[in-house]
N, CA, C, O and the ligand as a Tripos MOL2 file, in Angstrom:
@<TRIPOS>MOLECULE
protein
  309   307    78     0     0
PROTEIN
NO_CHARGES

@<TRIPOS>ATOM
      1 N        -108.6830  122.6960  122.6570 N.3       1 MET1
      2 CA       -108.3010  122.7360  121.2410 C.3       1 MET1
      3 C        -109.4700  122.2500  120.3940 C.2       1 MET1
      4 O        -109.9920  121.1570  120.6140 O.2       1 MET1
      5 N        -109.8660  123.0400  119.4550 N.am      2 GLU2
      6 CA       -110.9810  122.6450  118.6110 C.3       2 GLU2
      7 C        -110.5570  121.5660  117.6150 C.2       2 GLU2
      8 O        -109.3840  121.4330  117.2680 O.2       2 GLU2
      9 N        -111.5220  120.8290  117.1860 N.am      3 HIS3
     10 CA       -111.2340  119.7870  116.2040 C.3       3 HIS3
     11 C        -111.1660  120.4020  114.8090 C.2       3 HIS3
     12 O        -111.9850  121.2440  114.4400 O.2       3 HIS3
     13 N        -110.1960  119.9690  114.0670 N.am      4 HIS4
     14 CA       -110.0510  120.4620  112.7030 C.3       4 HIS4
     15 C        -110.5340  119.4000  111.7310 C.2       4 HIS4
     16 O        -110.1420  118.2360  111.8070 O.2       4 HIS4
     17 N        -111.3690  119.8140  110.8450 N.am      5 GLN5
     18 CA       -111.8260  118.8730  109.8220 C.3       5 GLN5
     19 C        -110.7220  118.7120  108.7850 C.2       5 GLN5
     20 O        -110.2350  119.6890  108.2150 O.2       5 GLN5
     21 N        -110.3480  117.4950  108.5590 N.am      6 THR6
     22 CA       -109.2900  117.2370  107.5920 C.3       6 THR6
     23 C        -109.8240  117.3200  106.1700 C.2       6 THR6
     24 O        -110.7870  116.6490  105.7990 O.2       6 THR6
     25 N        -109.1730  118.1560  105.4000 N.am      7 LEU7
     26 CA       -109.6150  118.3570  104.0270 C.3       7 LEU7
     27 C        -108.7790  117.5640  103.0410 C.2       7 LEU7
     28 O        -109.1500  117.4260  101.8750 O.2       7 LEU7
     29 N        -107.6620  117.0470  103.5020 N.am      8 GLY8
     30 CA       -106.7720  116.3330  102.5990 C.3       8 GLY8
     31 C        -105.4800  117.0920  102.4170 C.2       8 GLY8
     32 O        -105.3730  118.2640  102.7780 O.2       8 GLY8
     33 N        -104.5120  116.4190  101.8590 N.am      9 CYS9
     34 CA       -103.1880  116.9960  101.6620 C.3       9 CYS9
     35 C        -103.2510  118.1970  100.7250 C.2       9 CYS9
     36 O        -103.9500  118.1690   99.7130 O.2       9 CYS9
     37 N        -102.5150  119.2510  101.0700 N.am     10 ILE10
     38 CA       -102.5220  120.4460  100.2280 C.3      10 ILE10
     39 C        -101.7250  120.2230   98.9510 C.2      10 ILE10
     40 O        -101.8390  121.0020   98.0050 O.2      10 ILE10
     41 N        -100.9200  119.1670   98.9160 N.am     11 ARG11
     42 CA       -100.1330  118.9070   97.7140 C.3      11 ARG11
     43 C        -100.8160  117.8780   96.8070 C.2      11 ARG11
     44 O        -101.0540  118.1380   95.6270 O.2      11 ARG11
     45 N        -101.1330  116.6930   97.3810 N.am     12 CYS12
     46 CA       -101.6570  115.6210   96.5410 C.3      12 CYS12
     47 C        -103.1570  115.4170   96.7180 C.2      12 CYS12
     48 O        -103.7870  114.7020   95.9380 O.2      12 CYS12
     49 N        -103.7320  116.0490   97.7490 N.am     13 GLY13
     50 CA       -105.1740  115.9730   97.9170 C.3      13 GLY13
     51 C        -105.6810  114.7510   98.6440 C.2      13 GLY13
     52 O        -106.8760  114.6430   98.9170 O.2      13 GLY13
     53 N        -104.7920  113.8300   98.9630 N.am     14 LYS14
     54 CA       -105.2080  112.6130   99.6400 C.3      14 LYS14
     55 C        -105.4060  112.8810  101.1340 C.2      14 LYS14
     56 O        -104.8270  113.8110  101.6960 O.2      14 LYS14
     57 N        -106.2190  112.0640  101.7480 N.am     15 ALA15
     58 CA       -106.5150  112.2420  103.1680 C.3      15 ALA15
     59 C        -105.6940  111.3050  104.0330 C.2      15 ALA15
     60 O        -106.0750  111.0030  105.1640 O.2      15 ALA15
     61 N        -104.5910  110.8540  103.5160 N.am     16 ASP16
     62 CA       -103.7270  109.9410  104.2560 C.3      16 ASP16
     63 C        -102.7860  110.7530  105.1310 C.2      16 ASP16
     64 O        -101.5720  110.7550  104.9260 O.2      16 ASP16
     65 N        -103.3620  111.4440  106.1090 N.am     17 LEU17
     66 CA       -102.6080  112.3910  106.9150 C.3      17 LEU17
     67 C        -102.3660  111.8920  108.3210 C.2      17 LEU17
     68 O        -103.1370  111.1050  108.8720 O.2      17 LEU17
     69 N        -101.2660  112.3750  108.8880 N.am     18 GLN18
     70 CA       -100.9030  112.0220  110.2510 C.3      18 GLN18
     71 C        -100.5880  113.3090  111.0010 C.2      18 GLN18
     72 O         -99.8740  114.1710  110.4910 O.2      18 GLN18
     73 N        -101.1200  113.4390  112.2100 N.am     19 LYS19
     74 CA       -100.8310  114.6370  112.9950 C.3      19 LYS19
     75 C         -99.3340  114.7120  113.2960 C.2      19 LYS19
     76 O         -98.6940  113.7020  113.5890 O.2      19 LYS19
     77 N         -98.7970  115.9130  113.2190 N.am     20 ASN20
     78 CA        -97.3560  116.0820  113.3780 C.3      20 ASN20
     79 C         -97.0530  117.2300  114.3420 C.2      20 ASN20
     80 O         -96.2030  118.0790  114.0740 O.2      20 ASN20
     81 N         -97.7600  117.2340  115.4580 N.am     21 GLY21
     82 CA        -97.5150  118.2680  116.4500 C.3      21 GLY21
     83 C         -98.1790  119.5820  116.0800 C.2      21 GLY21
     84 O         -99.0650  119.6320  115.2260 O.2      21 GLY21
     85 N         -97.7310  120.6470  116.7390 N.am     22 HIS22
     86 CA        -98.3310  121.9570  116.4920 C.3      22 HIS22
     87 C         -97.2460  122.9920  116.2470 C.2      22 HIS22
     88 O         -96.1140  122.8540  116.7100 O.2      22 HIS22
     89 N         -97.6160  124.0380  115.5060 N.am     23 SER23
     90 CA        -96.7090  125.1530  115.2930 C.3      23 SER23
     91 C         -96.7280  126.0310  116.5440 C.2      23 SER23
     92 O         -97.4650  125.7640  117.4920 O.2      23 SER23
     93 N         -95.9130  127.0720  116.5310 N.am     24 GLU24
     94 CA        -95.8010  127.9290  117.7100 C.3      24 GLU24
     95 C         -97.1170  128.6060  118.0720 C.2      24 GLU24
     96 O         -97.3720  128.8790  119.2450 O.2      24 GLU24
     97 N         -97.9450  128.8760  117.0840 N.am     25 ASN25
     98 CA        -99.2210  129.5420  117.3600 C.3      25 ASN25
     99 C        -100.3540  128.5520  117.6020 C.2      25 ASN25
    100 O        -101.5230  128.9350  117.6530 O.2      25 ASN25
    101 N         -99.9990  127.2720  117.7500 N.am     26 GLY26
    102 CA       -101.0050  126.2820  118.0980 C.3      26 GLY26
    103 C        -101.7030  125.6330  116.9260 C.2      26 GLY26
    104 O        -102.6160  124.8280  117.1140 O.2      26 GLY26
    105 N        -101.2940  125.9660  115.7390 N.am     27 THR27
    106 CA       -101.9220  125.3760  114.5630 C.3      27 THR27
    107 C        -101.5000  123.9240  114.3960 C.2      27 THR27
    108 O        -100.3130  123.6000  114.4510 O.2      27 THR27
    109 N        -102.4810  123.0560  114.1920 N.am     28 GLN28
    110 CA       -102.1780  121.6400  113.9780 C.3      28 GLN28
    111 C        -101.3460  121.4600  112.7200 C.2      28 GLN28
    112 O        -101.6960  121.9500  111.6460 O.2      28 GLN28
    113 N        -100.2420  120.7510  112.8740 N.am     29 ARG29
    114 CA        -99.4180  120.4480  111.7110 C.3      29 ARG29
    115 C         -99.7110  119.0290  111.2500 C.2      29 ARG29
    116 O        -100.0450  118.1580  112.0530 O.2      29 ARG29
    117 N         -99.5850  118.8090  109.9600 N.am     30 TRP30
    118 CA        -99.9130  117.5120  109.3870 C.3      30 TRP30
    119 C         -98.7680  116.9850  108.5420 C.2      30 TRP30
    120 O         -97.9610  117.7380  107.9970 O.2      30 TRP30
    121 N         -98.7260  115.6650  108.4540 N.am     31 HIS31
    122 CA        -97.7540  115.0070  107.5880 C.3      31 HIS31
    123 C         -98.5210  114.0840  106.6610 C.2      31 HIS31
    124 O         -99.2490  113.1970  107.1070 O.2      31 HIS31
    125 N         -98.3490  114.3040  105.3680 N.am     32 CYS32
    126 CA        -99.0140  113.4410  104.3870 C.3      32 CYS32
    127 C         -98.1420  112.2160  104.1530 C.2      32 CYS32
    128 O         -96.9890  112.3240  103.7360 O.2      32 CYS32
    129 N         -98.7150  111.0500  104.4300 N.am     33 LYS33
    130 CA        -97.9560  109.8170  104.2700 C.3      33 LYS33
    131 C         -97.8950  109.3760  102.8140 C.2      33 LYS33
    132 O         -97.1420  108.4690  102.4600 O.2      33 LYS33
    133 N         -98.6800  110.0160  101.9910 N.am     34 SER34
    134 CA        -98.6820  109.6570  100.5680 C.3      34 SER34
    135 C         -97.5400  110.3230   99.8120 C.2      34 SER34
    136 O         -96.8390  109.6760   99.0340 O.2      34 SER34
    137 N         -97.3550  111.6500  100.0510 N.am     35 CYS35
    138 CA        -96.3140  112.3570   99.3000 C.3      35 CYS35
    139 C         -95.2480  112.9280  100.2250 C.2      35 CYS35
    140 O         -94.3520  113.6410   99.7730 O.2      35 CYS35
    141 N         -95.3370  112.6180  101.5280 N.am     36 ASN36
    142 CA        -94.3210  113.0270  102.4890 C.3      36 ASN36
    143 C         -94.2340  114.5380  102.6700 C.2      36 ASN36
    144 O         -93.1660  115.0790  102.9560 O.2      36 ASN36
    145 N         -95.3640  115.2100  102.5010 N.am     37 LYS37
    146 CA        -95.4250  116.6580  102.6490 C.3      37 LYS37
    147 C         -95.8300  117.0300  104.0700 C.2      37 LYS37
    148 O         -96.7790  116.4730  104.6220 O.2      37 LYS37
    149 N         -95.0910  117.9870  104.6620 N.am     38 TYR38
    150 CA        -95.4660  118.5180  105.9650 C.3      38 TYR38
    151 C         -96.1340  119.8640  105.7430 C.2      38 TYR38
    152 O         -95.6320  120.6970  104.9890 O.2      38 TYR38
    153 N         -97.2710  120.0760  106.4040 N.am     39 PHE39
    154 CA        -97.9740  121.3340  106.1780 C.3      39 PHE39
    155 C         -98.9470  121.6030  107.3110 C.2      39 PHE39
    156 O         -99.1560  120.7650  108.1880 O.2      39 PHE39
    157 N         -99.5330  122.7810  107.2730 N.am     40 GLN40
    158 CA       -100.5900  123.1220  108.2210 C.3      40 GLN40
    159 C        -101.6080  123.9760  107.4920 C.2      40 GLN40
    160 O        -101.3030  124.6440  106.5050 O.2      40 GLN40
    161 N        -102.8220  123.9330  108.0050 N.am     41 TYR41
    162 CA       -103.9000  124.6600  107.3390 C.3      41 TYR41
    163 C        -103.9330  126.1090  107.7970 C.2      41 TYR41
    164 O        -104.8550  126.5400  108.4900 O.2      41 TYR41
    165 N        -102.9080  126.8510  107.3950 N.am     42 ASP42
    166 CA       -102.8390  128.2500  107.7950 C.3      42 ASP42
    167 C        -104.0410  129.0520  107.3190 C.2      42 ASP42
    168 O        -104.4630  130.0050  107.9750 O.2      42 ASP42
    169 N        -104.5870  128.6610  106.1740 N.am     43 TYR43
    170 CA       -105.6740  129.4480  105.6130 C.3      43 TYR43
    171 C        -106.8920  129.4730  106.5160 C.2      43 TYR43
    172 O        -107.7520  130.3410  106.3670 O.2      43 TYR43
    173 N        -106.9800  128.5330  107.4540 N.am     44 ARG44
    174 CA       -108.1180  128.5220  108.3650 C.3      44 ARG44
    175 C        -108.1730  129.8120  109.1870 C.2      44 ARG44
    176 O        -109.2530  130.3190  109.4910 O.2      44 ARG44
    177 N        -107.0240  130.3220  109.5320 N.am     45 TYR45
    178 CA       -106.9970  131.5410  110.3250 C.3      45 TYR45
    179 C        -107.3190  132.7490  109.4550 C.2      45 TYR45
    180 O        -108.0500  133.6470  109.8720 O.2      45 TYR45
    181 N        -106.7680  132.7650  108.2460 N.am     46 ASN46
    182 CA       -107.0580  133.8570  107.3370 C.3      46 ASN46
    183 C        -108.5200  133.8480  106.9090 C.2      46 ASN46
    184 O        -109.0800  134.8830  106.5480 O.2      46 ASN46
    185 N        -109.1210  132.6860  106.9530 N.am     47 ALA47
    186 CA       -110.5100  132.5660  106.5200 C.3      47 ALA47
    187 C        -111.4450  133.3160  107.4540 C.2      47 ALA47
    188 O        -112.5870  133.6040  107.0960 O.2      47 ALA47
    189 N        -110.9680  133.6280  108.6380 N.am     48 ARG48
    190 CA       -111.8170  134.3530  109.5930 C.3      48 ARG48
    191 C        -111.8450  135.8480  109.2900 C.2      48 ARG48
    192 O        -112.6850  136.5800  109.8140 O.2      48 ARG48
    193 N        -110.9360  136.2890  108.4510 N.am     49 LYS49
    194 CA       -110.9250  137.6980  108.0890 C.3      49 LYS49
    195 C        -112.0080  137.9690  107.0480 C.2      49 LYS49
    196 O        -112.2130  137.1670  106.1370 O.2      49 LYS49
    197 N        -112.6890  139.0850  107.1810 N.am     50 PRO50
    198 CA       -113.7520  139.4180  106.2220 C.3      50 PRO50
    199 C        -113.2250  139.4440  104.7900 C.2      50 PRO50
    200 O        -112.1690  140.0120  104.5120 O.2      50 PRO50
    201 N        -113.9580  138.8380  103.9150 N.am     51 GLY51
    202 CA       -113.6070  138.8910  102.5010 C.3      51 GLY51
    203 C        -112.8670  137.6700  102.0200 C.2      51 GLY51
    204 O        -113.0970  137.1970  100.9070 O.2      51 GLY51
    205 N        -111.9830  137.1560  102.8450 N.am     52 VAL52
    206 CA       -111.1700  136.0220  102.4040 C.3      52 VAL52
    207 C        -112.0210  134.7670  102.2660 C.2      52 VAL52
    208 O        -111.8590  134.0000  101.3170 O.2      52 VAL52
    209 N        -112.9230  134.5630  103.2100 N.am     53 LYS53
    210 CA       -113.7710  133.3760  103.1570 C.3      53 LYS53
    211 C        -114.6040  133.3760  101.8850 C.2      53 LYS53
    212 O        -114.7860  132.3380  101.2480 O.2      53 LYS53
    213 N        -115.1060  134.5450  101.5240 N.am     54 GLU54
    214 CA       -115.8930  134.6370  100.3020 C.3      54 GLU54
    215 C        -115.0340  134.3010   99.0930 C.2      54 GLU54
    216 O        -115.4950  133.6690   98.1430 O.2      54 GLU54
    217 N        -113.7730  134.7350   99.1420 N.am     55 LYS55
    218 CA       -112.8740  134.4590   98.0270 C.3      55 LYS55
    219 C        -112.6220  132.9550   97.9140 C.2      55 LYS55
    220 O        -112.6060  132.4040   96.8130 O.2      55 LYS55
    221 N        -112.4290  132.3020   99.0470 N.am     56 ILE56
    222 CA       -112.2070  130.8570   99.0370 C.3      56 ILE56
    223 C        -113.4330  130.1470   98.4820 C.2      56 ILE56
    224 O        -113.3130  129.2290   97.6700 O.2      56 ILE56
    225 N        -114.6120  130.5760   98.9230 N.am     57 THR57
    226 CA       -115.8430  129.9540   98.4280 C.3      57 THR57
    227 C        -115.9630  130.1360   96.9270 C.2      57 THR57
    228 O        -116.3480  129.2140   96.2080 O.2      57 THR57
    229 N        -115.6350  131.3120   96.4680 N.am     58 GLU58
    230 CA       -115.7160  131.5890   95.0380 C.3      58 GLU58
    231 C        -114.7470  130.7030   94.2700 C.2      58 GLU58
    232 O        -115.0950  130.1430   93.2300 O.2      58 GLU58
    233 N        -113.5340  130.5800   94.7870 N.am     59 LEU59
    234 CA       -112.5270  129.7630   94.1230 C.3      59 LEU59
    235 C        -112.9350  128.3050   94.1220 C.2      59 LEU59
    236 O        -112.7090  127.5830   93.1500 O.2      59 LEU59
    237 N        -113.5470  127.8740   95.2370 N.am     60 THR60
    238 CA       -113.9860  126.4880   95.3310 C.3      60 THR60
    239 C        -115.0820  126.2080   94.3110 C.2      60 THR60
    240 O        -115.0840  125.1600   93.6650 O.2      60 THR60
    241 N        -115.9940  127.1300   94.1710 N.am     61 LEU61
    242 CA       -117.0750  126.9670   93.2100 C.3      61 LEU61
    243 C        -116.5340  126.9480   91.7890 C.2      61 LEU61
    244 O        -117.1350  126.3620   90.8880 O.2      61 LEU61
    245 N        -115.3940  127.5950   91.6030 N.am     62 ASN62
    246 CA       -114.7720  127.5960   90.2860 C.3      62 ASN62
    247 C        -113.8570  126.3940   90.0890 C.2      62 ASN62
    248 O        -113.0960  126.3160   89.1250 O.2      62 ASN62
    249 N        -113.9570  125.4470   91.0460 N.am     63 SER63
    250 CA       -113.2050  124.2010   90.9350 C.3      63 SER63
    251 C        -111.6970  124.3940   90.9950 C.2      63 SER63
    252 O        -110.9450  123.5970   90.4350 O.2      63 SER63
    253 N        -111.2550  125.4390   91.6670 N.am     64 SER64
    254 CA       -109.8240  125.6150   91.8410 C.3      64 SER64
    255 C        -109.3270  124.6430   92.8950 C.2      64 SER64
    256 O        -110.0080  124.4100   93.8930 O.2      64 SER64
    257 N        -108.1580  124.0790   92.6880 N.am     65 GLY65
    258 CA       -107.6020  123.1670   93.6640 C.3      65 GLY65
    259 C        -107.1790  123.9220   94.8980 C.2      65 GLY65
    260 O        -106.9990  125.1390   94.8610 O.2      65 GLY65
    261 N        -107.0190  123.1980   96.0000 N.am     66 ILE66
    262 CA       -106.6360  123.8350   97.2420 C.3      66 ILE66
    263 C        -105.2520  124.4590   97.1270 C.2      66 ILE66
    264 O        -104.9540  125.4440   97.8020 O.2      66 ILE66
    265 N        -104.4170  123.8940   96.2820 N.am     67 ARG67
    266 CA       -103.0880  124.4700   96.0970 C.3      67 ARG67
    267 C        -103.2000  125.8130   95.4060 C.2      67 ARG67
    268 O        -102.4590  126.7440   95.7200 O.2      67 ARG67
    269 N        -104.1280  125.9140   94.4640 N.am     68 ASP68
    270 CA       -104.3280  127.1730   93.7630 C.3      68 ASP68
    271 C        -104.8480  128.2330   94.7230 C.2      68 ASP68
    272 O        -104.4410  129.3940   94.6690 O.2      68 ASP68
    273 N        -105.7510  127.8180   95.6000 N.am     69 ILE69
    274 CA       -106.3040  128.7530   96.5700 C.3      69 ILE69
    275 C        -105.2000  129.2670   97.4760 C.2      69 ILE69
    276 O        -105.1100  130.4670   97.7350 O.2      69 ILE69
    277 N        -104.3630  128.3620   97.9560 N.am     70 SER70
    278 CA       -103.2800  128.7610   98.8350 C.3      70 SER70
    279 C        -102.3240  129.7100   98.1280 C.2      70 SER70
    280 O        -101.8260  130.6670   98.7200 O.2      70 SER70
    281 N        -102.0740  129.4310   96.8500 N.am     71 ARG71
    282 CA       -101.1460  130.2550   96.0980 C.3      71 ARG71
    283 C        -101.7310  131.6520   95.8880 C.2      71 ARG71
    284 O        -101.0380  132.6590   96.0350 O.2      71 ARG71
    285 N        -102.9890  131.6910   95.5490 N.am     72 ILE72
    286 CA       -103.6450  132.9630   95.2940 C.3      72 ILE72
    287 C        -103.6740  133.8110   96.5630 C.2      72 ILE72
    288 O        -103.4740  135.0250   96.5190 O.2      72 ILE72
    289 N        -103.9220  133.1650   97.6680 N.am     73 LEU73
    290 CA       -104.0070  133.8880   98.9410 C.3      73 LEU73
    291 C        -102.6290  134.0870   99.5470 C.2      73 LEU73
    292 O        -102.4950  134.6490  100.6330 O.2      73 LEU73
    293 N        -101.6090  133.6260   98.8440 N.am     74 GLN74
    294 CA       -100.2180  133.8060   99.2530 C.3      74 GLN74
    295 C         -99.9570  133.2250  100.6450 C.2      74 GLN74
    296 O         -99.4460  133.8970  101.5410 O.2      74 GLN74
    297 N        -100.3250  131.9630  100.7870 N.am     75 LEU75
    298 CA       -100.1010  131.2960  102.0570 C.3      75 LEU75
    299 C         -99.0300  130.2350  101.8730 C.2      75 LEU75
    300 O         -98.7470  129.8010  100.7560 O.2      75 LEU75
    301 N         -98.4530  129.8340  102.9690 N.am     76 LYS76
    302 CA        -97.4690  128.7720  102.9360 C.3      76 LYS76
    303 C         -98.1540  127.4740  102.5390 C.2      76 LYS76
    304 O         -99.2190  127.1500  103.0630 O.2      76 LYS76
    305 N         -97.5680  126.7470  101.6410 N.am     77 ALA77
    306 CA        -98.1530  125.4970  101.2020 C.3      77 ALA77
    307 C         -97.0700  124.4400  101.0830 C.2      77 ALA77
    308 O         -97.3570  123.2990  100.7220 O.2      77 ALA77
    309 ZN        -99.8040  114.5060  100.0080 Zn       78 ZN78
@<TRIPOS>BOND
     1     1     2 1
     2     2     3 1
     3     3     4 2
     4     3     5 am
     5     5     6 1
     6     6     7 1
     7     7     8 2
     8     7     9 am
     9     9    10 1
    10    10    11 1
    11    11    12 2
    12    11    13 am
    13    13    14 1
    14    14    15 1
    15    15    16 2
    16    15    17 am
    17    17    18 1
    18    18    19 1
    19    19    20 2
    20    19    21 am
    21    21    22 1
    22    22    23 1
    23    23    24 2
    24    23    25 am
    25    25    26 1
    26    26    27 1
    27    27    28 2
    28    27    29 am
    29    29    30 1
    30    30    31 1
    31    31    32 2
    32    31    33 am
    33    33    34 1
    34    34    35 1
    35    35    36 2
    36    35    37 am
    37    37    38 1
    38    38    39 1
    39    39    40 2
    40    39    41 am
    41    41    42 1
    42    42    43 1
    43    43    44 2
    44    43    45 am
    45    45    46 1
    46    46    47 1
    47    47    48 2
    48    47    49 am
    49    49    50 1
    50    50    51 1
    51    51    52 2
    52    51    53 am
    53    53    54 1
    54    54    55 1
    55    55    56 2
    56    55    57 am
    57    57    58 1
    58    58    59 1
    59    59    60 2
    60    59    61 am
    61    61    62 1
    62    62    63 1
    63    63    64 2
    64    63    65 am
    65    65    66 1
    66    66    67 1
    67    67    68 2
    68    67    69 am
    69    69    70 1
    70    70    71 1
    71    71    72 2
    72    71    73 am
    73    73    74 1
    74    74    75 1
    75    75    76 2
    76    75    77 am
    77    77    78 1
    78    78    79 1
    79    79    80 2
    80    79    81 am
    81    81    82 1
    82    82    83 1
    83    83    84 2
    84    83    85 am
    85    85    86 1
    86    86    87 1
    87    87    88 2
    88    87    89 am
    89    89    90 1
    90    90    91 1
    91    91    92 2
    92    91    93 am
    93    93    94 1
    94    94    95 1
    95    95    96 2
    96    95    97 am
    97    97    98 1
    98    98    99 1
    99    99   100 2
   100    99   101 am
   101   101   102 1
   102   102   103 1
   103   103   104 2
   104   103   105 am
   105   105   106 1
   106   106   107 1
   107   107   108 2
   108   107   109 am
   109   109   110 1
   110   110   111 1
   111   111   112 2
   112   111   113 am
   113   113   114 1
   114   114   115 1
   115   115   116 2
   116   115   117 am
   117   117   118 1
   118   118   119 1
   119   119   120 2
   120   119   121 am
   121   121   122 1
   122   122   123 1
   123   123   124 2
   124   123   125 am
   125   125   126 1
   126   126   127 1
   127   127   128 2
   128   127   129 am
   129   129   130 1
   130   130   131 1
   131   131   132 2
   132   131   133 am
   133   133   134 1
   134   134   135 1
   135   135   136 2
   136   135   137 am
   137   137   138 1
   138   138   139 1
   139   139   140 2
   140   139   141 am
   141   141   142 1
   142   142   143 1
   143   143   144 2
   144   143   145 am
   145   145   146 1
   146   146   147 1
   147   147   148 2
   148   147   149 am
   149   149   150 1
   150   150   151 1
   151   151   152 2
   152   151   153 am
   153   153   154 1
   154   154   155 1
   155   155   156 2
   156   155   157 am
   157   157   158 1
   158   158   159 1
   159   159   160 2
   160   159   161 am
   161   161   162 1
   162   162   163 1
   163   163   164 2
   164   163   165 am
   165   165   166 1
   166   166   167 1
   167   167   168 2
   168   167   169 am
   169   169   170 1
   170   170   171 1
   171   171   172 2
   172   171   173 am
   173   173   174 1
   174   174   175 1
   175   175   176 2
   176   175   177 am
   177   177   178 1
   178   178   179 1
   179   179   180 2
   180   179   181 am
   181   181   182 1
   182   182   183 1
   183   183   184 2
   184   183   185 am
   185   185   186 1
   186   186   187 1
   187   187   188 2
   188   187   189 am
   189   189   190 1
   190   190   191 1
   191   191   192 2
   192   191   193 am
   193   193   194 1
   194   194   195 1
   195   195   196 2
   196   195   197 am
   197   197   198 1
   198   198   199 1
   199   199   200 2
   200   199   201 am
   201   201   202 1
   202   202   203 1
   203   203   204 2
   204   203   205 am
   205   205   206 1
   206   206   207 1
   207   207   208 2
   208   207   209 am
   209   209   210 1
   210   210   211 1
   211   211   212 2
   212   211   213 am
   213   213   214 1
   214   214   215 1
   215   215   216 2
   216   215   217 am
   217   217   218 1
   218   218   219 1
   219   219   220 2
   220   219   221 am
   221   221   222 1
   222   222   223 1
   223   223   224 2
   224   223   225 am
   225   225   226 1
   226   226   227 1
   227   227   228 2
   228   227   229 am
   229   229   230 1
   230   230   231 1
   231   231   232 2
   232   231   233 am
   233   233   234 1
   234   234   235 1
   235   235   236 2
   236   235   237 am
   237   237   238 1
   238   238   239 1
   239   239   240 2
   240   239   241 am
   241   241   242 1
   242   242   243 1
   243   243   244 2
   244   243   245 am
   245   245   246 1
   246   246   247 1
   247   247   248 2
   248   247   249 am
   249   249   250 1
   250   250   251 1
   251   251   252 2
   252   251   253 am
   253   253   254 1
   254   254   255 1
   255   255   256 2
   256   255   257 am
   257   257   258 1
   258   258   259 1
   259   259   260 2
   260   259   261 am
   261   261   262 1
   262   262   263 1
   263   263   264 2
   264   263   265 am
   265   265   266 1
   266   266   267 1
   267   267   268 2
   268   267   269 am
   269   269   270 1
   270   270   271 1
   271   271   272 2
   272   271   273 am
   273   273   274 1
   274   274   275 1
   275   275   276 2
   276   275   277 am
   277   277   278 1
   278   278   279 1
   279   279   280 2
   280   279   281 am
   281   281   282 1
   282   282   283 1
   283   283   284 2
   284   283   285 am
   285   285   286 1
   286   286   287 1
   287   287   288 2
   288   287   289 am
   289   289   290 1
   290   290   291 1
   291   291   292 2
   292   291   293 am
   293   293   294 1
   294   294   295 1
   295   295   296 2
   296   295   297 am
   297   297   298 1
   298   298   299 1
   299   299   300 2
   300   299   301 am
   301   301   302 1
   302   302   303 1
   303   303   304 2
   304   303   305 am
   305   305   306 1
   306   306   307 1
   307   307   308 2
@<TRIPOS>SUBSTRUCTURE
     1 MET1         2 RESIDUE 1 A MET
     2 GLU2         6 RESIDUE 1 A GLU
     3 HIS3        10 RESIDUE 1 A HIS
     4 HIS4        14 RESIDUE 1 A HIS
     5 GLN5        18 RESIDUE 1 A GLN
     6 THR6        22 RESIDUE 1 A THR
     7 LEU7        26 RESIDUE 1 A LEU
     8 GLY8        30 RESIDUE 1 A GLY
     9 CYS9        34 RESIDUE 1 A CYS
    10 ILE10       38 RESIDUE 1 A ILE
    11 ARG11       42 RESIDUE 1 A ARG
    12 CYS12       46 RESIDUE 1 A CYS
    13 GLY13       50 RESIDUE 1 A GLY
    14 LYS14       54 RESIDUE 1 A LYS
    15 ALA15       58 RESIDUE 1 A ALA
    16 ASP16       62 RESIDUE 1 A ASP
    17 LEU17       66 RESIDUE 1 A LEU
    18 GLN18       70 RESIDUE 1 A GLN
    19 LYS19       74 RESIDUE 1 A LYS
    20 ASN20       78 RESIDUE 1 A ASN
    21 GLY21       82 RESIDUE 1 A GLY
    22 HIS22       86 RESIDUE 1 A HIS
    23 SER23       90 RESIDUE 1 A SER
    24 GLU24       94 RESIDUE 1 A GLU
    25 ASN25       98 RESIDUE 1 A ASN
    26 GLY26      102 RESIDUE 1 A GLY
    27 THR27      106 RESIDUE 1 A THR
    28 GLN28      110 RESIDUE 1 A GLN
    29 ARG29      114 RESIDUE 1 A ARG
    30 TRP30      118 RESIDUE 1 A TRP
    31 HIS31      122 RESIDUE 1 A HIS
    32 CYS32      126 RESIDUE 1 A CYS
    33 LYS33      130 RESIDUE 1 A LYS
    34 SER34      134 RESIDUE 1 A SER
    35 CYS35      138 RESIDUE 1 A CYS
    36 ASN36      142 RESIDUE 1 A ASN
    37 LYS37      146 RESIDUE 1 A LYS
    38 TYR38      150 RESIDUE 1 A TYR
    39 PHE39      154 RESIDUE 1 A PHE
    40 GLN40      158 RESIDUE 1 A GLN
    41 TYR41      162 RESIDUE 1 A TYR
    42 ASP42      166 RESIDUE 1 A ASP
    43 TYR43      170 RESIDUE 1 A TYR
    44 ARG44      174 RESIDUE 1 A ARG
    45 TYR45      178 RESIDUE 1 A TYR
    46 ASN46      182 RESIDUE 1 A ASN
    47 ALA47      186 RESIDUE 1 A ALA
    48 ARG48      190 RESIDUE 1 A ARG
    49 LYS49      194 RESIDUE 1 A LYS
    50 PRO50      198 RESIDUE 1 A PRO
    51 GLY51      202 RESIDUE 1 A GLY
    52 VAL52      206 RESIDUE 1 A VAL
    53 LYS53      210 RESIDUE 1 A LYS
    54 GLU54      214 RESIDUE 1 A GLU
    55 LYS55      218 RESIDUE 1 A LYS
    56 ILE56      222 RESIDUE 1 A ILE
    57 THR57      226 RESIDUE 1 A THR
    58 GLU58      230 RESIDUE 1 A GLU
    59 LEU59      234 RESIDUE 1 A LEU
    60 THR60      238 RESIDUE 1 A THR
    61 LEU61      242 RESIDUE 1 A LEU
    62 ASN62      246 RESIDUE 1 A ASN
    63 SER63      250 RESIDUE 1 A SER
    64 SER64      254 RESIDUE 1 A SER
    65 GLY65      258 RESIDUE 1 A GLY
    66 ILE66      262 RESIDUE 1 A ILE
    67 ARG67      266 RESIDUE 1 A ARG
    68 ASP68      270 RESIDUE 1 A ASP
    69 ILE69      274 RESIDUE 1 A ILE
    70 SER70      278 RESIDUE 1 A SER
    71 ARG71      282 RESIDUE 1 A ARG
    72 ILE72      286 RESIDUE 1 A ILE
    73 LEU73      290 RESIDUE 1 A LEU
    74 GLN74      294 RESIDUE 1 A GLN
    75 LEU75      298 RESIDUE 1 A LEU
    76 LYS76      302 RESIDUE 1 A LYS
    77 ALA77      306 RESIDUE 1 A ALA
    78 ZN78       309 GROUP 0 **** ****
């Protein structure tokens, strides 16, 4: 299992995260102890598809929050 770099909570942005097992496809699930949000970084898999990574980079450069990126890419958040 590869190591995942923690980017912070997709809701509140804090890095106060706790591992919460894995989803059926092996994706690391996380629990934010700050806002009690359970989530997983699904976008990591979509980021491997051509074009999406560039879109994320563009959104990041435009200072869009991670929640906005997830919403735009229509991912579970
Ligand atoms: Zn949170």
